[in-house]
C-alpha positions as CSV (number, residue, x, y, z in Angstrom):
1,M,-13.8,16.8,26.2
2,K,-12.6,18.5,23.1
3,T,-10.2,15.9,22.4
4,K,-12.7,13.3,22.9
5,M,-15.1,15.0,20.5
6,L,-12.4,15.4,17.9
7,V,-11.5,11.6,18.0
8,L,-15.3,10.8,17.6
9,V,-15.6,13.1,14.6
10,G,-12.4,11.7,13.2
11,I,-13.9,8.1,13.6
12,A,-17.1,9.1,12.0
13,V,-15.4,10.8,8.9
14,C,-13.3,7.6,8.4
15,A,-16.5,5.5,8.8
16,I,-18.1,7.7,6.0
17,L,-15.1,7.5,3.7
18,L,-14.9,3.6,4.3
19,A,-18.5,3.1,3.7
20,S,-19.6,5.5,1.0
21,P,-19.9,3.8,-2.5
22,A,-19.4,7.3,-3.9
23,L,-15.9,7.6,-2.3
24,A,-14.8,4.0,-2.6
25,S,-13.1,3.2,-6.0
26,A,-14.6,-0.4,-6.6
27,G,-14.0,-2.5,-9.6
28,Y,-10.5,-2.4,-11.3
29,S,-8.1,-3.3,-8.7
30,K,-4.7,-2.8,-10.4
31,I,-4.2,0.8,-9.1
32,Y,-1.4,2.2,-7.3
33,G,-3.0,3.1,-4.0
34,N,-4.9,-0.3,-3.5
35,A,-2.3,-1.0,-1.0
36,N,-4.0,-4.1,0.5
37,E,-4.7,-5.5,-3.0
38,D,-8.3,-6.2,-2.6
39,D,-11.1,-5.1,-5.1
40,V,-11.8,-1.8,-3.5
41,L,-9.8,1.3,-3.0
42,D,-11.0,2.7,0.3
43,M,-9.7,3.9,3.7
44,R,-8.5,0.4,4.6
45,D,-5.7,1.1,2.0
46,V,-4.9,4.4,3.8
47,T,-4.6,2.3,7.1
48,Y,-2.5,-0.3,5.3
49,I,-0.1,2.2,4.0
50,K,0.4,3.7,7.5
51,L,1.1,0.2,8.9
52,V,3.6,-0.4,6.1
53,I,5.3,3.0,7.2
54,F,5.4,1.8,10.8
55,G,6.7,-1.6,9.9
56,K,3.6,-3.5,10.8
57,K,2.5,-4.7,7.5
58,P,4.7,-6.0,4.5
59,A,5.0,-3.5,1.6
60,T,3.2,-4.1,-1.6
61,D,3.8,-2.7,-5.0
62,F,0.4,-0.9,-4.9
63,A,1.2,0.8,-1.6
64,D,3.5,3.2,-3.5
65,A,0.4,5.1,-4.5
66,N,2.2,8.2,-6.2
67,Y,4.6,5.7,-7.9
68,D,7.9,7.6,-6.7
69,G,9.7,4.4,-5.7
70,K,9.2,4.8,-1.9
71,I,6.4,4.4,0.6
72,S,5.7,7.5,2.7
73,M,3.0,9.8,4.0
74,L,2.7,11.2,0.4
75,D,1.3,7.9,-0.6
76,V,-1.4,8.2,2.2
77,G,-2.3,11.6,0.8
78,Q,-2.5,10.4,-2.8
79,T,-4.6,7.5,-1.7
80,K,-7.0,9.9,0.1
81,L,-7.2,12.1,-3.1
82,I,-7.9,9.0,-5.2
83,I,-10.7,7.9,-2.9
84,L,-12.2,11.4,-3.0
85,G,-11.8,11.6,-6.8
86,K,-9.5,14.5,-6.6
87,E,-6.1,13.0,-7.8
88,K,-4.1,14.9,-10.3
89,K,-2.7,11.7,-11.8
90,L,-3.3,8.0,-11.5
91,T,-1.0,5.1,-11.9
92,L,-2.2,1.6,-12.8
93,V,-1.3,-1.6,-14.5
94,D,-3.0,-2.1,-17.8
95,Q,-4.1,-5.4,-19.6
96,S,-0.7,-6.0,-21.0
97,D,0.9,-5.7,-17.4
98,R,2.4,-2.3,-18.2
99,T,2.5,0.3,-15.5
100,V,1.0,3.6,-16.9
101,T,0.5,7.0,-15.3
102,V,-2.5,9.0,-16.8
103,P,-3.4,12.6,-15.9
104,R,-6.8,13.5,-14.4
105,P,-9.2,14.3,-15.6
106,I,-9.2,12.6,-19.1
107,E,-10.9,14.8,-21.7
108,R,-9.2,14.0,-25.0
109,V,-8.9,10.3,-26.2
110,V,-7.4,8.6,-29.1
111,T,-8.1,4.8,-29.9
112,L,-5.9,2.6,-32.1
113,F,-8.3,-0.4,-32.7
114,P,-12.1,-0.8,-33.3
115,S,-12.8,-3.1,-30.3
116,I,-11.3,-0.5,-27.9
117,T,-13.4,2.2,-29.6
118,R,-16.5,0.1,-28.9
119,V,-15.5,0.1,-25.2
120,I,-15.2,3.9,-25.1
121,L,-18.6,4.2,-26.8
122,A,-20.2,1.8,-24.4
123,L,-18.9,3.8,-21.5
124,D,-20.7,6.9,-22.9
125,G,-17.3,8.4,-24.0
126,C,-17.9,9.3,-27.6
127,D,-17.7,13.1,-26.8
128,R,-14.1,12.5,-25.5
129,L,-12.9,10.8,-28.8
130,V,-10.7,13.1,-30.9
131,G,-9.2,10.4,-33.1
132,V,-9.8,6.8,-34.1
133,S,-7.9,4.1,-36.1
134,S,-8.2,3.9,-39.8
135,T,-9.5,0.4,-39.5
136,T,-12.5,1.9,-37.7
137,T,-13.6,4.6,-40.2
138,S,-11.9,4.0,-43.5
139,G,-11.1,0.3,-43.8
140,K,-13.0,-2.0,-46.1
141,Y,-15.3,-3.1,-43.4
142,A,-16.0,0.4,-42.0
143,N,-19.6,0.4,-43.6
144,R,-20.4,-2.9,-41.9
145,M,-19.6,-1.8,-38.2
146,I,-22.5,-1.6,-35.8
147,M,-20.8,1.3,-33.8
148,L,-20.9,3.5,-37.0
149,Q,-24.6,3.0,-37.3
150,A,-25.1,4.1,-33.7
151,Y,-22.5,6.9,-33.9
152,P,-22.0,8.1,-37.5
153,E,-20.1,11.2,-36.2
154,L,-17.0,9.0,-35.8
155,L,-16.6,9.1,-39.5
156,E,-15.7,12.9,-39.1
157,L,-12.9,12.2,-36.7
158,P,-9.3,12.3,-37.8
159,N,-7.6,9.0,-38.7
160,T,-4.7,8.0,-36.4
161,G,-3.4,5.2,-38.3
162,S,-3.6,1.4,-37.3
163,H,-2.7,-0.3,-34.1
164,R,0.3,-1.8,-35.9
165,D,1.5,1.5,-37.5
166,P,-0.1,4.5,-35.7
167,N,0.5,8.0,-37.0
168,A,2.5,9.7,-34.2
169,E,2.5,13.1,-36.0
170,Q,-1.3,13.0,-36.3
171,I,-1.8,11.8,-32.8
172,L,0.5,14.6,-31.4
173,S,-1.5,17.1,-33.3
174,L,-4.7,16.2,-31.6
175,K,-3.3,16.6,-28.1
176,P,-4.9,13.6,-26.4
177,D,-4.7,13.1,-22.7
178,V,-4.4,9.4,-23.2
179,I,-4.2,6.8,-26.0
180,F,-6.0,3.5,-25.7
181,G,-3.8,0.9,-27.5
182,Y,-4.3,-2.7,-28.4
183,S,-2.6,-4.7,-25.7
184,R,-2.5,-8.1,-27.1
185,R,1.2,-7.5,-28.1
186,L,3.5,-5.1,-26.1
187,E,5.2,-3.9,-29.3
188,W,1.7,-2.2,-30.3
189,C,1.7,0.0,-27.2
190,D,5.3,0.8,-26.0
191,P,6.6,2.4,-29.2
192,I,3.9,4.9,-29.7
193,Q,4.1,6.0,-26.0
194,E,7.8,6.5,-26.5
195,K,7.3,8.6,-29.7
196,T,4.5,10.8,-28.4
197,G,5.2,11.0,-24.7
198,I,1.5,10.5,-24.3
199,P,0.4,7.7,-21.9
200,V,-0.8,4.5,-23.7
201,V,-3.3,2.3,-21.8
202,G,-3.5,-1.3,-23.3
203,I,-6.8,-3.0,-23.6
204,Y,-7.6,-6.5,-24.9
205,L,-11.0,-8.0,-24.9
206,N,-10.7,-11.8,-24.9
207,P,-13.6,-13.5,-26.8
208,N,-13.0,-16.7,-25.0
209,L,-13.5,-15.3,-21.6
210,A,-16.4,-13.3,-20.5
211,S,-14.7,-12.0,-17.3
212,G,-11.9,-10.5,-19.5
213,C,-14.4,-8.3,-21.1
214,F,-15.5,-7.1,-17.7
215,E,-11.8,-6.3,-16.8
216,S,-11.6,-4.1,-20.0
217,Y,-14.8,-2.2,-19.1
218,R,-13.4,-1.6,-15.5
219,L,-10.0,-0.4,-16.8
220,A,-11.3,2.0,-19.3
221,G,-14.0,3.0,-16.8
222,K,-11.3,3.9,-14.2
223,V,-9.3,5.9,-16.7
224,L,-12.1,7.8,-18.0
225,G,-13.9,8.3,-14.6
226,K,-16.8,6.3,-15.9
227,E,-16.8,3.6,-13.2
228,E,-20.6,3.7,-12.5
229,R,-21.3,3.2,-16.2
230,A,-18.8,0.3,-16.3
231,E,-20.5,-1.4,-13.5
232,E,-23.8,-0.9,-15.0
233,L,-22.8,-2.7,-18.1
234,I,-21.2,-5.5,-16.1
235,E,-24.3,-6.0,-14.1
236,F,-26.4,-6.0,-17.2
237,N,-24.2,-8.7,-18.7
238,E,-24.4,-10.8,-15.6
239,E,-28.2,-10.5,-15.4
240,K,-28.4,-11.7,-19.2
241,F,-26.0,-14.4,-18.4
242,A,-28.0,-15.6,-15.4
243,E,-31.2,-15.4,-17.6
244,L,-29.7,-17.8,-20.0
245,R,-28.1,-20.2,-17.4
246,E,-31.4,-20.5,-15.6
247,V,-32.6,-22.5,-18.7
248,T,-29.5,-24.1,-20.0
249,S,-28.1,-25.3,-16.6
250,Q,-31.3,-27.6,-16.5
251,I,-30.4,-29.2,-19.7
252,P,-28.3,-32.3,-19.3
253,D,-25.1,-32.7,-21.3
254,S,-26.5,-35.5,-23.2
255,E,-29.0,-33.3,-24.6
256,K,-26.7,-30.4,-25.4
257,P,-25.6,-30.3,-29.1
258,R,-22.0,-30.5,-30.2
259,V,-21.0,-27.4,-32.1
260,H,-18.2,-26.6,-34.5
261,L,-17.4,-23.0,-35.2
262,A,-16.1,-22.6,-38.7
263,F,-14.5,-19.1,-38.8
264,W,-12.6,-16.9,-41.2
265,G,-13.9,-18.5,-44.3
266,S,-12.8,-22.0,-43.7
267,I,-14.5,-25.1,-42.2
268,T,-11.0,-25.9,-40.7
269,K,-10.4,-22.7,-38.7
270,S,-11.9,-22.1,-35.3
271,P,-11.6,-19.5,-32.6
272,G,-11.2,-22.2,-29.9
273,S,-13.2,-21.9,-26.8
274,Y,-16.0,-19.4,-27.2
275,Y,-18.2,-18.4,-24.3
276,P,-21.5,-17.7,-26.3
277,V,-21.6,-21.5,-27.1
278,E,-21.3,-22.7,-23.5
279,L,-23.6,-20.0,-22.3
280,A,-26.3,-21.0,-24.9
281,G,-26.2,-24.6,-23.9
282,G,-24.0,-26.1,-26.6
283,I,-20.7,-28.1,-26.3
284,N,-17.9,-26.7,-28.4
285,V,-15.9,-29.5,-30.1
286,I,-12.8,-27.4,-29.6
287,S,-11.7,-26.5,-26.1
288,S,-8.4,-24.7,-27.0
289,E,-8.0,-21.2,-25.4
290,S,-6.7,-19.8,-28.7
291,S,-7.7,-20.1,-32.3
292,V,-6.7,-23.3,-34.1
293,T,-6.6,-24.8,-37.5
294,V,-7.5,-28.5,-37.9
295,S,-7.9,-31.0,-40.7
296,K,-11.3,-31.6,-42.5
297,E,-10.9,-35.2,-41.3
298,Q,-10.9,-34.0,-37.7
299,V,-14.0,-32.0,-38.3
300,I,-15.6,-35.1,-39.8
301,A,-14.4,-37.2,-36.9
302,W,-16.1,-34.7,-34.4
303,N,-19.4,-35.2,-36.2
304,P,-20.9,-31.9,-34.8
305,D,-24.6,-31.4,-34.5
306,F,-24.3,-27.8,-35.5
307,I,-21.9,-25.9,-37.7
308,L,-21.9,-22.1,-37.1
309,I,-20.1,-20.2,-39.9
310,H,-18.4,-16.9,-39.1
311,G,-20.6,-14.3,-40.9
312,P,-20.1,-10.9,-39.6
313,S,-21.1,-9.5,-43.1
314,A,-22.1,-10.6,-46.6
315,P,-20.9,-11.8,-49.1
316,H,-19.5,-14.8,-47.1
317,R,-16.2,-16.3,-47.9
318,L,-17.6,-19.7,-46.8
319,S,-21.3,-20.0,-47.3
320,I,-23.9,-22.4,-45.8
321,E,-24.3,-23.7,-49.4
322,D,-20.7,-24.5,-49.6
323,V,-20.8,-26.6,-46.5
324,L,-24.1,-28.4,-47.2
325,S,-22.8,-29.4,-50.8
326,D,-19.3,-30.5,-49.8
327,P,-19.0,-34.1,-50.6
328,D,-16.6,-34.7,-47.8
329,L,-18.9,-33.5,-45.1
330,Q,-22.0,-35.5,-46.1
331,T,-21.7,-37.9,-43.0
332,I,-21.7,-35.1,-40.5
333,N,-25.0,-34.7,-38.4
334,A,-25.1,-31.0,-39.0
335,V,-24.9,-31.4,-42.7
336,K,-27.5,-34.3,-42.8
337,S,-30.0,-32.3,-40.6
338,K,-29.1,-29.0,-42.3
339,K,-28.2,-27.3,-39.0
340,V,-25.7,-25.0,-40.6
341,Y,-26.1,-21.4,-39.8
342,Y,-24.2,-18.0,-40.0
343,T,-23.3,-16.4,-36.6
344,K,-21.9,-13.0,-35.9
345,G,-18.5,-13.9,-34.4
346,H,-15.5,-11.6,-34.4
347,F,-15.4,-8.6,-36.4
348,I,-12.2,-6.6,-36.2
349,G,-11.7,-7.5,-32.6
350,W,-14.3,-8.7,-30.0
351,D,-17.5,-7.0,-29.2
352,P,-19.1,-8.1,-25.8
353,A,-22.4,-6.5,-26.8
354,T,-22.8,-8.6,-29.9
355,G,-21.4,-11.7,-28.1
356,L,-24.2,-11.4,-25.7
357,T,-26.9,-11.1,-28.5
358,E,-25.1,-14.1,-30.1
359,A,-25.6,-16.2,-27.0
360,F,-29.3,-15.7,-27.1
361,Y,-29.3,-16.4,-30.9
362,M,-27.4,-19.5,-30.4
363,A,-29.7,-20.6,-27.4
364,K,-32.7,-20.6,-29.5
365,L,-30.9,-22.6,-32.5
366,F,-29.8,-25.2,-30.1
367,H,-32.9,-25.5,-27.9
368,P,-35.8,-24.3,-29.9
369,D,-38.4,-25.7,-27.4
370,A,-36.8,-24.3,-24.4
371,F,-36.5,-20.9,-25.9
372,K,-39.7,-21.0,-28.1
373,D,-41.0,-17.8,-26.5
374,S,-37.7,-15.9,-26.9
375,D,-37.9,-13.1,-29.4
376,V,-34.3,-13.0,-30.3
377,E,-34.7,-9.9,-32.5
378,E,-36.4,-7.9,-29.9
379,K,-34.0,-9.0,-27.2
380,G,-31.0,-8.3,-29.4
381,N,-32.2,-4.8,-30.1
382,R,-32.7,-4.1,-26.4
383,I,-29.1,-5.4,-25.7
384,L,-27.4,-3.3,-28.3
385,K,-29.4,-0.2,-27.3
386,K,-28.1,-0.6,-23.7
387,F,-24.7,-0.6,-25.0
388,Y,-24.8,1.7,-27.9
389,R,-27.8,4.0,-27.1
390,A,-29.5,3.4,-30.6
391,D,-32.5,1.6,-31.7
392,S,-32.8,-1.3,-34.2
393,L,-29.2,-2.1,-34.3
394,Y,-29.8,-6.0,-34.1
395,T,-32.3,-5.6,-36.9
396,W,-29.7,-3.9,-38.9
397,L,-27.3,-6.8,-38.0
398,L,-29.7,-9.4,-39.0
399,E,-30.0,-7.9,-42.5
400,N,-26.3,-7.5,-43.0
401,S,-25.1,-10.7,-41.6
402,D,-27.6,-13.1,-43.0
403,L,-28.4,-14.5,-39.5
404,Y,-31.3,-17.0,-39.2
405,R,-34.6,-15.1,-38.5
406,W,-37.5,-16.8,-36.8
407,E,-41.0,-15.9,-38.2
């Protein structure tokens, strides 16, 4: 009878561990311990590791939960600790496909690129930042960054150098638990980890792929123990995406304007595919996954209905007046109809928060009748407050970037 009771209790406990959202690590899946390689780290992974040990399931890389090169009951114990949130260390694969082991908990953080700092702030991790990159606080664009309007206290933090040339001595003096590096290139993460002995987690926000931003939130959220906040932001993004698609999905392609993005001070430079354009019901004349440079003749041949100039801050290297007065561009529909505007675009890396506001801005530019009741400024302020916890940030952006304002 006692044996039967113990079995029933054991089944009940396993069921609780399996079902409880508080004890299931959902979201970022590239974690050692996620043995069955699904999107949730839970008791199914414990079972899978046991089956691997008994030769009933094929071994996976992530079954080696404690990352010691072999699969044993120690991995079962480590996975249970991760599920319960009591692990002393965590091994995962970052966005540059580097395997990194970080300590738990994370209390002191250094960031080496502005876009990564934005992620930490959005995850409510400002109080953990002990050092930020020179580009964030002392570069020539520092006074034009939204995050510094929301968190001016960042200006008081020590400077850790740039992502290309981080100051290892300064970073060591700050005693961070983890460094968040810019993962677009491996040579920007590995050397500083080797010099300091501090784990470097590489993050890269892809401005051409909304889901890439989600992965960044989930990775940083997992490292910081901010998974719930990460999922909250992702859900918010998806709700806003759906709000736009509810309208733009009903617009036939024949009525969607063709859009050329003129970035980085030139009519011939473009970031390539750019999800705010498609989300807003436009057709990007360029479909490349990476930034491109084309000839002026190609821009003329595309004959876009809109030209959006990269305008993160004034003064603008390429102005609306420059485009409208260019004698070579007078046959383009956008020039003839004067549908040339500034847009936020990139600003020292990608910011999913301003990207979302940009999509609503573009939607009203492209489809003024369909979005006639949309208050872009009010909506933009609410979106940025969700990410940065501060009021009137979009109003500040409008004033500093010369974006179009509806009366």
